[in-house]
C-alpha positions as CSV (number, residue, x, y, z in Angstrom):
1,M,0.1,0.0,0.0
2,V,2.9,2.6,1.0
3,R,4.5,1.9,-2.2
4,L,1.7,2.3,-4.3
5,L,1.0,5.8,-2.5
6,W,4.4,6.3,-3.4
7,L,4.1,5.4,-6.9
8,L,0.9,7.5,-7.4
9,L,2.9,10.8,-5.6
10,L,5.6,10.5,-8.1
11,S,3.9,10.1,-11.1
12,G,1.7,13.2,-9.9
13,I,4.7,15.0,-9.6
14,L,6.3,14.0,-13.3
15,A,3.0,15.1,-14.7
16,S,3.1,18.4,-12.9
17,G,6.2,18.9,-14.2
18,C,5.3,18.7,-17.7
19,G,2.3,20.3,-17.8
20,R,4.7,23.4,-16.3
21,G,6.8,22.9,-19.8
22,G,9.5,20.9,-17.6
23,S,10.1,19.2,-21.5
24,F,10.1,21.0,-24.8
25,G,11.1,18.0,-26.8
26,D,7.8,18.7,-29.2
27,I,8.6,22.5,-29.7
28,R,9.9,22.8,-33.4
29,N,13.3,24.1,-34.1
30,L,14.2,23.8,-30.5
31,Q,18.1,23.9,-31.9
32,S,17.5,27.0,-33.8
33,R,20.7,28.8,-35.4
34,G,18.9,32.1,-35.7
35,E,20.1,35.0,-33.3
36,N,17.3,37.4,-32.5
37,I,14.0,37.2,-30.7
38,I,10.6,39.1,-32.3
39,C,7.7,40.0,-30.5
40,F,5.2,40.0,-33.3
41,G,1.6,41.5,-33.4
42,D,-0.9,44.0,-32.9
43,S,-1.2,46.9,-30.4
44,L,-0.9,44.6,-27.7
45,T,2.8,44.0,-28.7
46,E,3.3,47.7,-29.9
47,G,2.3,48.7,-26.1
48,V,-0.5,51.1,-27.2
49,G,-1.4,52.4,-23.9
50,A,2.0,52.6,-22.0
51,G,4.7,54.6,-21.2
52,N,8.2,54.4,-23.2
53,G,9.9,51.3,-22.3
54,E,6.8,49.8,-20.7
55,D,5.5,47.9,-23.7
56,Y,5.7,44.1,-23.0
57,P,8.6,43.7,-25.2
58,S,11.0,46.2,-23.4
59,V,9.8,44.7,-20.1
60,L,10.8,41.3,-21.4
61,A,13.8,41.9,-22.5
62,R,15.0,43.8,-19.4
63,Q,13.9,40.4,-17.5
64,L,15.7,38.1,-19.7
65,R,18.6,40.4,-20.1
66,L,18.8,40.0,-24.3
67,P,17.5,42.3,-27.0
68,I,14.1,41.8,-28.0
69,T,12.7,43.4,-31.2
70,N,9.0,44.8,-31.0
71,A,7.4,44.4,-34.1
72,G,4.2,45.2,-33.3
73,W,1.5,47.4,-35.2
74,R,-1.5,49.0,-33.9
75,G,-4.4,47.9,-35.5
76,D,-3.0,44.8,-37.4
77,T,-5.1,41.8,-38.2
78,S,-3.7,38.5,-38.5
79,A,-3.8,39.3,-42.3
80,D,-1.8,42.3,-41.6
81,G,0.5,40.3,-39.9
82,L,1.1,38.0,-42.8
83,A,1.3,40.5,-45.3
84,R,4.5,42.3,-43.3
85,L,5.6,38.8,-42.2
86,E,9.0,39.1,-44.3
87,K,10.0,42.2,-43.8
88,D,9.3,42.5,-40.2
89,V,10.5,38.9,-38.8
90,L,11.9,36.7,-41.6
91,A,14.2,38.7,-42.7
92,R,15.6,39.8,-39.2
93,N,17.5,36.1,-38.7
94,P,14.9,34.9,-35.5
95,R,15.7,32.4,-33.2
96,L,12.2,32.9,-31.6
97,V,9.2,34.6,-32.5
98,I,6.6,35.3,-29.9
99,V,3.4,35.8,-32.0
100,L,0.3,38.0,-30.5
101,F,-2.7,38.5,-33.1
102,G,-6.6,38.2,-33.1
103,G,-8.0,41.1,-31.0
104,N,-8.4,43.1,-34.2
105,D,-10.0,40.2,-36.3
106,F,-12.4,39.9,-33.4
107,L,-13.3,43.6,-33.2
108,R,-13.5,43.9,-37.6
109,Q,-15.6,40.6,-37.2
110,V,-13.3,38.9,-39.3
111,P,-14.3,34.8,-40.1
112,L,-12.9,32.9,-37.4
113,S,-11.6,30.4,-40.0
114,E,-9.7,33.4,-41.8
115,T,-8.3,33.8,-38.7
116,K,-6.8,30.5,-38.1
117,R,-5.8,30.1,-41.8
118,N,-3.5,33.2,-41.1
119,L,-2.3,32.4,-37.9
120,E,-1.7,29.0,-39.0
121,E,0.5,30.7,-42.2
122,I,2.3,32.9,-40.0
123,V,3.8,30.0,-37.6
124,R,4.4,27.8,-40.8
125,R,6.5,30.5,-42.3
126,I,8.4,31.0,-39.2
127,Q,9.3,28.0,-38.5
128,E,10.6,27.0,-42.2
129,R,13.0,29.6,-41.5
130,G,14.1,27.7,-38.6
131,A,13.0,29.8,-35.6
132,M,10.7,28.9,-32.9
133,V,7.4,30.1,-32.0
134,A,5.8,31.0,-29.1
135,L,1.9,31.8,-29.8
136,V,0.1,33.7,-27.6
137,G,-3.5,33.4,-27.0
138,T,-6.5,35.4,-25.8
139,R,-9.8,35.1,-24.6
140,L,-12.3,36.9,-26.9
141,G,-15.7,37.6,-26.7
142,L,-17.9,38.6,-23.4
143,F,-19.5,35.0,-23.3
144,T,-17.5,32.3,-25.0
145,D,-14.0,31.6,-26.1
146,E,-13.9,30.8,-29.9
147,Y,-10.2,31.8,-30.4
148,G,-8.7,29.8,-27.3
149,P,-9.0,26.4,-28.8
150,I,-8.0,27.7,-32.3
151,Y,-4.5,29.4,-30.5
152,K,-4.0,25.7,-29.0
153,E,-4.9,23.6,-32.0
154,I,-2.7,25.7,-33.9
155,A,0.1,25.4,-31.1
156,R,-0.1,21.5,-30.7
157,K,-0.6,20.7,-34.4
158,H,2.7,22.6,-35.2
159,G,5.1,22.2,-32.5
160,A,4.8,25.9,-31.1
161,L,4.7,26.9,-27.4
162,Y,1.3,27.8,-26.4
163,I,1.0,30.6,-23.7
164,A,-2.5,30.7,-22.8
165,E,-5.2,33.9,-22.0
166,I,-2.6,36.6,-22.0
167,L,-5.2,39.3,-20.9
168,K,-6.8,37.2,-18.2
169,G,-7.9,39.4,-15.2
170,I,-6.1,42.7,-16.6
171,L,-8.7,44.2,-18.9
172,S,-11.5,43.7,-15.9
173,D,-9.2,45.7,-13.6
174,P,-9.3,49.3,-13.9
175,K,-5.7,49.4,-12.4
176,L,-4.2,47.5,-14.6
177,K,-5.8,49.3,-17.8
178,S,-5.6,52.4,-20.1
179,D,-8.6,52.4,-22.0
180,G,-11.5,49.2,-22.9
181,I,-8.7,47.1,-24.4
182,H,-5.5,48.1,-23.5
183,P,-3.4,47.3,-20.6
184,N,-1.5,50.2,-19.0
185,G,2.4,49.9,-17.8
186,A,1.2,47.8,-15.0
187,G,-0.8,45.8,-17.1
188,Y,1.9,45.1,-19.7
189,R,4.2,44.1,-16.7
190,I,1.7,41.4,-16.1
191,M,1.7,40.0,-19.5
192,A,5.8,40.2,-19.4
193,E,5.6,38.0,-16.6
194,R,3.5,35.5,-18.0
195,I,5.2,35.2,-21.1
196,L,8.5,34.7,-19.3
197,K,7.4,32.2,-17.1
198,R,6.9,30.2,-20.4
199,V,9.5,31.3,-22.7
200,K,12.5,31.5,-20.0
201,P,12.7,27.6,-19.4
202,L,12.5,27.2,-23.3
203,L,15.5,29.4,-23.9
204,E,17.5,27.5,-21.4
205,E,16.6,24.0,-22.8
206,A,17.1,25.4,-26.2
207,D,20.4,26.8,-25.0
208,R,21.3,23.1,-23.5
209,R,20.6,21.6,-27.1
210,R,22.7,24.1,-28.9
């Protein structure tokens, strides 16, 4: 009986470790020879609503102590991102690209199937260039979460790191937002911390395998 309890406890510990991202064997291009980390997205990446240096890529760069390129552009849909992917990402020798799109697709009522197709193409082309992808998801909609499962499915299918619900609890707290759809500096710091929690172990594992 004691032995059984120990086995159950051990299996729980192992499962817990894997759930936190302890193993990254399924991440494509883990041994990427690229050099740069690029944050690619819309106004949430650009940092609309925050002061200079308060956008999440800047905060993340300080936390990681690594240079990070902010390739966010306000108003961009997933289609706009796809259109500038070559110039703003692929041409910059990426090692890891943190992708965050979807909010403007939702606001402009872009068909869900079109958003999914664009995101998949963005992920596919980045990976073809030899870089890792971290796909950041966010809950969109008041009553249902139609986008969350799409982010998760794309990440699983293509071997990308999935970071879920990046805005959870931020836009519902007046102290963390600058307007109805953008965080303030404090909100962006929380976003950066959530991304750091997933990306730092990935980079550490990638460094071990280089």
